[in-house]
mmCIF file of the N, C-alpha and C atoms, coordinates in Angstrom:
data_MODEL
# 
_entry.id   MODEL 
# 
loop_
_atom_site.group_PDB 
_atom_site.id 
_atom_site.type_symbol 
_atom_site.label_atom_id 
_atom_site.label_alt_id 
_atom_site.label_comp_id 
_atom_site.label_asym_id 
_atom_site.label_entity_id 
_atom_site.label_seq_id 
_atom_site.pdbx_PDB_ins_code 
_atom_site.Cartn_x 
_atom_site.Cartn_y 
_atom_site.Cartn_z 
_atom_site.occupancy 
_atom_site.B_iso_or_equiv 
_atom_site.pdbx_formal_charge 
_atom_site.auth_seq_id 
_atom_site.auth_comp_id 
_atom_site.auth_asym_id 
_atom_site.auth_atom_id 
_atom_site.pdbx_PDB_model_num 
ATOM 1   N N  . MET A 1 1  ? 0.787  -1.285 -0.040  1.00 0.00 ? 1  MET A N  1 
ATOM 2   C CA . MET A 1 1  ? -0.119 0.066  0.079   1.00 0.00 ? 1  MET A CA 1 
ATOM 3   C C  . MET A 1 1  ? 0.898  1.361  0.045   1.00 0.00 ? 1  MET A C  1 
ATOM 4   N N  . GLN A 1 2  ? 2.017  1.314  0.702   1.00 0.00 ? 2  GLN A N  1 
ATOM 5   C CA . GLN A 1 2  ? 2.850  2.258  0.776   1.00 0.00 ? 2  GLN A CA 1 
ATOM 6   C C  . GLN A 1 2  ? 3.399  2.539  -0.563  1.00 0.00 ? 2  GLN A C  1 
ATOM 7   N N  . SER A 1 3  ? 3.694  1.609  -1.374  1.00 0.00 ? 3  SER A N  1 
ATOM 8   C CA . SER A 1 3  ? 4.300  1.826  -2.671  1.00 0.00 ? 3  SER A CA 1 
ATOM 9   C C  . SER A 1 3  ? 3.311  2.389  -3.550  1.00 0.00 ? 3  SER A C  1 
ATOM 10  N N  . LEU A 1 4  ? 2.041  2.186  -3.422  1.00 0.00 ? 4  LEU A N  1 
ATOM 11  C CA . LEU A 1 4  ? 1.060  2.851  -4.094  1.00 0.00 ? 4  LEU A CA 1 
ATOM 12  C C  . LEU A 1 4  ? 1.030  4.323  -3.896  1.00 0.00 ? 4  LEU A C  1 
ATOM 13  N N  . GLN A 1 5  ? 0.888  4.615  -2.779  1.00 0.00 ? 5  GLN A N  1 
ATOM 14  C CA . GLN A 1 5  ? 1.037  6.097  -2.175  1.00 0.00 ? 5  GLN A CA 1 
ATOM 15  C C  . GLN A 1 5  ? 2.430  6.901  -2.920  1.00 0.00 ? 5  GLN A C  1 
ATOM 16  N N  . LEU A 1 6  ? 3.135  6.110  -2.817  1.00 0.00 ? 6  LEU A N  1 
ATOM 17  C CA . LEU A 1 6  ? 4.599  6.688  -3.432  1.00 0.00 ? 6  LEU A CA 1 
ATOM 18  C C  . LEU A 1 6  ? 4.379  6.841  -4.920  1.00 0.00 ? 6  LEU A C  1 
ATOM 19  N N  . ALA A 1 7  ? 3.918  5.904  -5.627  1.00 0.00 ? 7  ALA A N  1 
ATOM 20  C CA . ALA A 1 7  ? 3.742  5.979  -7.033  1.00 0.00 ? 7  ALA A CA 1 
ATOM 21  C C  . ALA A 1 7  ? 2.881  7.288  -7.297  1.00 0.00 ? 7  ALA A C  1 
ATOM 22  N N  . ILE A 1 8  ? 1.893  7.448  -6.539  1.00 0.00 ? 8  ILE A N  1 
ATOM 23  C CA . ILE A 1 8  ? 0.812  8.524  -6.746  1.00 0.00 ? 8  ILE A CA 1 
ATOM 24  C C  . ILE A 1 8  ? 1.620  10.025 -6.417  1.00 0.00 ? 8  ILE A C  1 
ATOM 25  N N  . LYS A 1 9  ? 2.469  9.902  -5.486  1.00 0.00 ? 9  LYS A N  1 
ATOM 26  C CA . LYS A 1 9  ? 3.408  11.208 -5.409  1.00 0.00 ? 9  LYS A CA 1 
ATOM 27  C C  . LYS A 1 9  ? 4.153  11.492 -6.452  1.00 0.00 ? 9  LYS A C  1 
ATOM 28  N N  . MET A 1 10 ? 4.824  10.349 -7.091  1.00 0.00 ? 10 MET A N  1 
ATOM 29  C CA . MET A 1 10 ? 5.613  10.525 -8.147  1.00 0.00 ? 10 MET A CA 1 
ATOM 30  C C  . MET A 1 10 ? 4.771  11.104 -9.314  1.00 0.00 ? 10 MET A C  1 
ATOM 31  N N  . ILE A 1 11 ? 3.416  10.699 -9.609  1.00 0.00 ? 11 ILE A N  1 
ATOM 32  C CA . ILE A 1 11 ? 2.665  11.092 -10.796 1.00 0.00 ? 11 ILE A CA 1 
ATOM 33  C C  . ILE A 1 11 ? 2.392  12.418 -10.634 1.00 0.00 ? 11 ILE A C  1 
ATOM 34  N N  . ILE A 1 12 ? 2.404  13.052 -9.256  1.00 0.00 ? 12 ILE A N  1 
ATOM 35  C CA . ILE A 1 12 ? 1.884  14.305 -8.929  1.00 0.00 ? 12 ILE A CA 1 
ATOM 36  C C  . ILE A 1 12 ? 2.924  15.251 -9.314  1.00 0.00 ? 12 ILE A C  1 
ATOM 37  N N  . ILE A 1 13 ? 4.291  14.734 -8.771  1.00 0.00 ? 13 ILE A N  1 
ATOM 38  C CA . ILE A 1 13 ? 5.358  15.421 -9.080  1.00 0.00 ? 13 ILE A CA 1 
ATOM 39  C C  . ILE A 1 13 ? 5.673  15.481 -10.591 1.00 0.00 ? 13 ILE A C  1 
ATOM 40  N N  . ASP A 1 14 ? 5.596  14.477 -11.330 1.00 0.00 ? 14 ASP A N  1 
ATOM 41  C CA . ASP A 1 14 ? 5.816  14.624 -12.770 1.00 0.00 ? 14 ASP A CA 1 
ATOM 42  C C  . ASP A 1 14 ? 4.735  15.491 -13.517 1.00 0.00 ? 14 ASP A C  1 
ATOM 43  N N  . LEU A 1 15 ? 3.472  15.523 -13.005 1.00 0.00 ? 15 LEU A N  1 
ATOM 44  C CA . LEU A 1 15 ? 2.520  16.444 -13.709 1.00 0.00 ? 15 LEU A CA 1 
ATOM 45  C C  . LEU A 1 15 ? 2.798  17.900 -13.370 1.00 0.00 ? 15 LEU A C  1 
ATOM 46  N N  . SER A 1 16 ? 3.158  18.128 -12.422 1.00 0.00 ? 16 SER A N  1 
ATOM 47  C CA . SER A 1 16 ? 3.288  19.514 -12.193 1.00 0.00 ? 16 SER A CA 1 
ATOM 48  C C  . SER A 1 16 ? 4.885  20.040 -12.871 1.00 0.00 ? 16 SER A C  1 
ATOM 49  N N  . HIS A 1 17 ? 5.525  19.265 -12.911 1.00 0.00 ? 17 HIS A N  1 
ATOM 50  C CA . HIS A 1 17 ? 6.810  19.272 -13.679 1.00 0.00 ? 17 HIS A CA 1 
ATOM 51  C C  . HIS A 1 17 ? 6.530  19.598 -15.009 1.00 0.00 ? 17 HIS A C  1 
ATOM 52  N N  . PHE A 1 18 ? 5.796  18.542 -15.691 1.00 0.00 ? 18 PHE A N  1 
ATOM 53  C CA . PHE A 1 18 ? 5.490  18.486 -17.056 1.00 0.00 ? 18 PHE A CA 1 
ATOM 54  C C  . PHE A 1 18 ? 4.627  19.620 -17.652 1.00 0.00 ? 18 PHE A C  1 
ATOM 55  N N  . GLN A 1 19 ? 3.750  20.189 -16.704 1.00 0.00 ? 19 GLN A N  1 
ATOM 56  C CA . GLN A 1 19 ? 2.631  21.066 -17.104 1.00 0.00 ? 19 GLN A CA 1 
ATOM 57  C C  . GLN A 1 19 ? 3.213  22.609 -17.481 1.00 0.00 ? 19 GLN A C  1 
ATOM 58  N N  . LYS A 1 20 ? 4.731  22.598 -17.043 1.00 0.00 ? 20 LYS A N  1 
ATOM 59  C CA . LYS A 1 20 ? 5.207  23.783 -17.394 1.00 0.00 ? 20 LYS A CA 1 
ATOM 60  C C  . LYS A 1 20 ? 5.314  24.099 -18.843 1.00 0.00 ? 20 LYS A C  1 
ATOM 61  N N  . THR A 1 21 ? 5.371  23.081 -19.670 1.00 0.00 ? 21 THR A N  1 
ATOM 62  C CA . THR A 1 21 ? 5.518  23.362 -21.061 1.00 0.00 ? 21 THR A CA 1 
ATOM 63  C C  . THR A 1 21 ? 4.351  22.679 -21.953 1.00 0.00 ? 21 THR A C  1 
ATOM 64  N N  . GLN A 1 22 ? 3.878  23.269 -22.835 1.00 0.00 ? 22 GLN A N  1 
ATOM 65  C CA . GLN A 1 22 ? 2.897  22.570 -23.816 1.00 0.00 ? 22 GLN A CA 1 
ATOM 66  C C  . GLN A 1 22 ? 3.296  21.193 -24.191 1.00 0.00 ? 22 GLN A C  1 
ATOM 67  N N  . LEU A 1 23 ? 4.727  21.183 -24.905 1.00 0.00 ? 23 LEU A N  1 
ATOM 68  C CA . LEU A 1 23 ? 5.214  19.883 -25.261 1.00 0.00 ? 23 LEU A CA 1 
ATOM 69  C C  . LEU A 1 23 ? 5.288  18.877 -24.063 1.00 0.00 ? 23 LEU A C  1 
ATOM 70  N N  . GLY A 1 24 ? 5.625  19.383 -22.642 1.00 0.00 ? 24 GLY A N  1 
ATOM 71  C CA . GLY A 1 24 ? 5.597  18.442 -21.727 1.00 0.00 ? 24 GLY A CA 1 
ATOM 72  C C  . GLY A 1 24 ? 4.154  17.740 -21.456 1.00 0.00 ? 24 GLY A C  1 
ATOM 73  N N  . LYS A 1 25 ? 3.196  18.705 -21.528 1.00 0.00 ? 25 LYS A N  1 
ATOM 74  C CA . LYS A 1 25 ? 1.982  18.216 -21.264 1.00 0.00 ? 25 LYS A CA 1 
ATOM 75  C C  . LYS A 1 25 ? 1.533  17.038 -22.129 1.00 0.00 ? 25 LYS A C  1 
ATOM 76  N N  . LEU A 1 26 ? 1.996  17.176 -23.554 1.00 0.00 ? 26 LEU A N  1 
ATOM 77  C CA . LEU A 1 26 ? 1.590  16.305 -24.481 1.00 0.00 ? 26 LEU A CA 1 
ATOM 78  C C  . LEU A 1 26 ? 2.325  14.963 -24.174 1.00 0.00 ? 26 LEU A C  1 
ATOM 79  N N  . THR A 1 27 ? 3.673  15.152 -23.587 1.00 0.00 ? 27 THR A N  1 
ATOM 80  C CA . THR A 1 27 ? 4.584  14.014 -23.234 1.00 0.00 ? 27 THR A CA 1 
ATOM 81  C C  . THR A 1 27 ? 3.900  13.403 -22.219 1.00 0.00 ? 27 THR A C  1 
ATOM 82  N N  . TRP A 1 28 ? 3.439  13.916 -21.086 1.00 0.00 ? 28 TRP A N  1 
ATOM 83  C CA . TRP A 1 28 ? 2.728  13.615 -19.812 1.00 0.00 ? 28 TRP A CA 1 
ATOM 84  C C  . TRP A 1 28 ? 1.532  12.831 -20.023 1.00 0.00 ? 28 TRP A C  1 
ATOM 85  N N  . LEU A 1 29 ? 0.782  13.279 -21.094 1.00 0.00 ? 29 LEU A N  1 
ATOM 86  C CA . LEU A 1 29 ? -0.401 12.688 -21.454 1.00 0.00 ? 29 LEU A CA 1 
ATOM 87  C C  . LEU A 1 29 ? -0.150 11.441 -22.089 1.00 0.00 ? 29 LEU A C  1 
ATOM 88  N N  . GLY A 1 30 ? 0.916  11.217 -22.759 1.00 0.00 ? 30 GLY A N  1 
ATOM 89  C CA . GLY A 1 30 ? 1.269  10.026 -23.412 1.00 0.00 ? 30 GLY A CA 1 
ATOM 90  C C  . GLY A 1 30 ? 1.755  8.871  -22.438 1.00 0.00 ? 30 GLY A C  1 
ATOM 91  N N  . GLN A 1 31 ? 2.337  9.340  -21.381 1.00 0.00 ? 31 GLN A N  1 
ATOM 92  C CA . GLN A 1 31 ? 2.849  8.492  -20.309 1.00 0.00 ? 31 GLN A CA 1 
ATOM 93  C C  . GLN A 1 31 ? 2.043  8.179  -19.357 1.00 0.00 ? 31 GLN A C  1 
ATOM 94  N N  . GLU A 1 32 ? 0.826  8.997  -19.399 1.00 0.00 ? 32 GLU A N  1 
ATOM 95  C CA . GLU A 1 32 ? -0.252 8.752  -18.323 1.00 0.00 ? 32 GLU A CA 1 
ATOM 96  C C  . GLU A 1 32 ? -0.797 7.419  -18.097 1.00 0.00 ? 32 GLU A C  1 
ATOM 97  N N  . ARG A 1 33 ? -1.234 6.853  -19.292 1.00 0.00 ? 33 ARG A N  1 
ATOM 98  C CA . ARG A 1 33 ? -1.626 5.459  -19.337 1.00 0.00 ? 33 ARG A CA 1 
ATOM 99  C C  . ARG A 1 33 ? -0.908 4.446  -18.842 1.00 0.00 ? 33 ARG A C  1 
ATOM 100 N N  . LYS A 1 34 ? 0.514  4.447  -19.228 1.00 0.00 ? 34 LYS A N  1 
ATOM 101 C CA . LYS A 1 34 ? 1.374  3.505  -18.924 1.00 0.00 ? 34 LYS A CA 1 
ATOM 102 C C  . LYS A 1 34 ? 1.756  3.547  -17.509 1.00 0.00 ? 34 LYS A C  1 
ATOM 103 N N  . VAL A 1 35 ? 1.761  4.644  -16.868 1.00 0.00 ? 35 VAL A N  1 
ATOM 104 C CA . VAL A 1 35 ? 1.895  4.790  -15.341 1.00 0.00 ? 35 VAL A CA 1 
ATOM 105 C C  . VAL A 1 35 ? 0.646  4.306  -14.656 1.00 0.00 ? 35 VAL A C  1 
ATOM 106 N N  . ILE A 1 36 ? -0.465 4.839  -15.064 1.00 0.00 ? 36 ILE A N  1 
ATOM 107 C CA . ILE A 1 36 ? -1.555 4.336  -14.390 1.00 0.00 ? 36 ILE A CA 1 
ATOM 108 C C  . ILE A 1 36 ? -1.808 2.755  -14.501 1.00 0.00 ? 36 ILE A C  1 
ATOM 109 N N  . SER A 1 37 ? -1.375 2.245  -15.552 1.00 0.00 ? 37 SER A N  1 
ATOM 110 C CA . SER A 1 37 ? -1.301 0.593  -15.757 1.00 0.00 ? 37 SER A CA 1 
ATOM 111 C C  . SER A 1 37 ? -0.494 0.141  -14.720 1.00 0.00 ? 37 SER A C  1 
ATOM 112 N N  . LYS A 1 38 ? 0.615  0.653  -14.552 1.00 0.00 ? 38 LYS A N  1 
ATOM 113 C CA . LYS A 1 38 ? 1.716  0.186  -13.721 1.00 0.00 ? 38 LYS A CA 1 
ATOM 114 C C  . LYS A 1 38 ? 1.129  0.143  -12.257 1.00 0.00 ? 38 LYS A C  1 
ATOM 115 N N  . ILE A 1 39 ? 0.492  1.300  -11.976 1.00 0.00 ? 39 ILE A N  1 
ATOM 116 C CA . ILE A 1 39 ? -0.087 1.509  -10.426 1.00 0.00 ? 39 ILE A CA 1 
ATOM 117 C C  . ILE A 1 39 ? -1.039 0.331  -10.179 1.00 0.00 ? 39 ILE A C  1 
ATOM 118 N N  . PHE A 1 40 ? -1.870 0.040  -11.273 1.00 0.00 ? 40 PHE A N  1 
ATOM 119 C CA . PHE A 1 40 ? -2.830 -0.946 -10.906 1.00 0.00 ? 40 PHE A CA 1 
ATOM 120 C C  . PHE A 1 40 ? -2.204 -2.284 -10.846 1.00 0.00 ? 40 PHE A C  1 
ATOM 121 N N  . LEU A 1 41 ? -1.207 -2.662 -11.646 1.00 0.00 ? 41 LEU A N  1 
ATOM 122 C CA . LEU A 1 41 ? -0.571 -3.834 -11.516 1.00 0.00 ? 41 LEU A CA 1 
ATOM 123 C C  . LEU A 1 41 ? 0.166  -4.037 -10.261 1.00 0.00 ? 41 LEU A C  1 
ATOM 124 N N  . VAL A 1 42 ? 0.712  -2.827 -9.537  1.00 0.00 ? 42 VAL A N  1 
ATOM 125 C CA . VAL A 1 42 ? 1.281  -2.853 -8.418  1.00 0.00 ? 42 VAL A CA 1 
ATOM 126 C C  . VAL A 1 42 ? 0.453  -3.109 -7.132  1.00 0.00 ? 42 VAL A C  1 
ATOM 127 N N  . SER A 1 43 ? -0.871 -2.341 -7.406  1.00 0.00 ? 43 SER A N  1 
ATOM 128 C CA . SER A 1 43 ? -1.832 -2.349 -6.188  1.00 0.00 ? 43 SER A CA 1 
ATOM 129 C C  . SER A 1 43 ? -2.546 -3.743 -6.176  1.00 0.00 ? 43 SER A C  1 
ATOM 130 N N  . ASN A 1 44 ? -2.853 -4.328 -7.454  1.00 0.00 ? 44 ASN A N  1 
ATOM 131 C CA . ASN A 1 44 ? -3.258 -5.605 -7.571  1.00 0.00 ? 44 ASN A CA 1 
ATOM 132 C C  . ASN A 1 44 ? -2.313 -6.682 -6.871  1.00 0.00 ? 44 ASN A C  1 
ATOM 133 N N  . ALA A 1 45 ? -1.131 -6.372 -6.925  1.00 0.00 ? 45 ALA A N  1 
ATOM 134 C CA . ALA A 1 45 ? -0.067 -7.597 -6.569  1.00 0.00 ? 45 ALA A CA 1 
ATOM 135 C C  . ALA A 1 45 ? 0.051  -7.385 -4.976  1.00 0.00 ? 45 ALA A C  1 
ATOM 136 N N  . THR A 1 46 ? -0.251 -6.159 -4.582  1.00 0.00 ? 46 THR A N  1 
ATOM 137 C CA . THR A 1 46 ? -0.253 -5.995 -3.017  1.00 0.00 ? 46 THR A CA 1 
ATOM 138 C C  . THR A 1 46 ? -1.274 -6.392 -2.392  1.00 0.00 ? 46 THR A C  1 
ATOM 139 N N  . LEU A 1 47 ? -2.344 -6.457 -3.153  1.00 0.00 ? 47 LEU A N  1 
ATOM 140 C CA . LEU A 1 47 ? -3.643 -6.860 -2.386  1.00 0.00 ? 47 LEU A CA 1 
ATOM 141 C C  . LEU A 1 47 ? -3.919 -8.348 -2.216  1.00 0.00 ? 47 LEU A C  1 
# 
């Protein structure tokens, strides 16, 4: 469960960092699905 919270924090940091540029936003949106999929895999594994 702790790893899930850490992953969420990392996403928030990434989001705030990449939102500074338009290109960064597009990059983050492209990565978003991959990261969310990883979180669900991790959370399912820990449950």
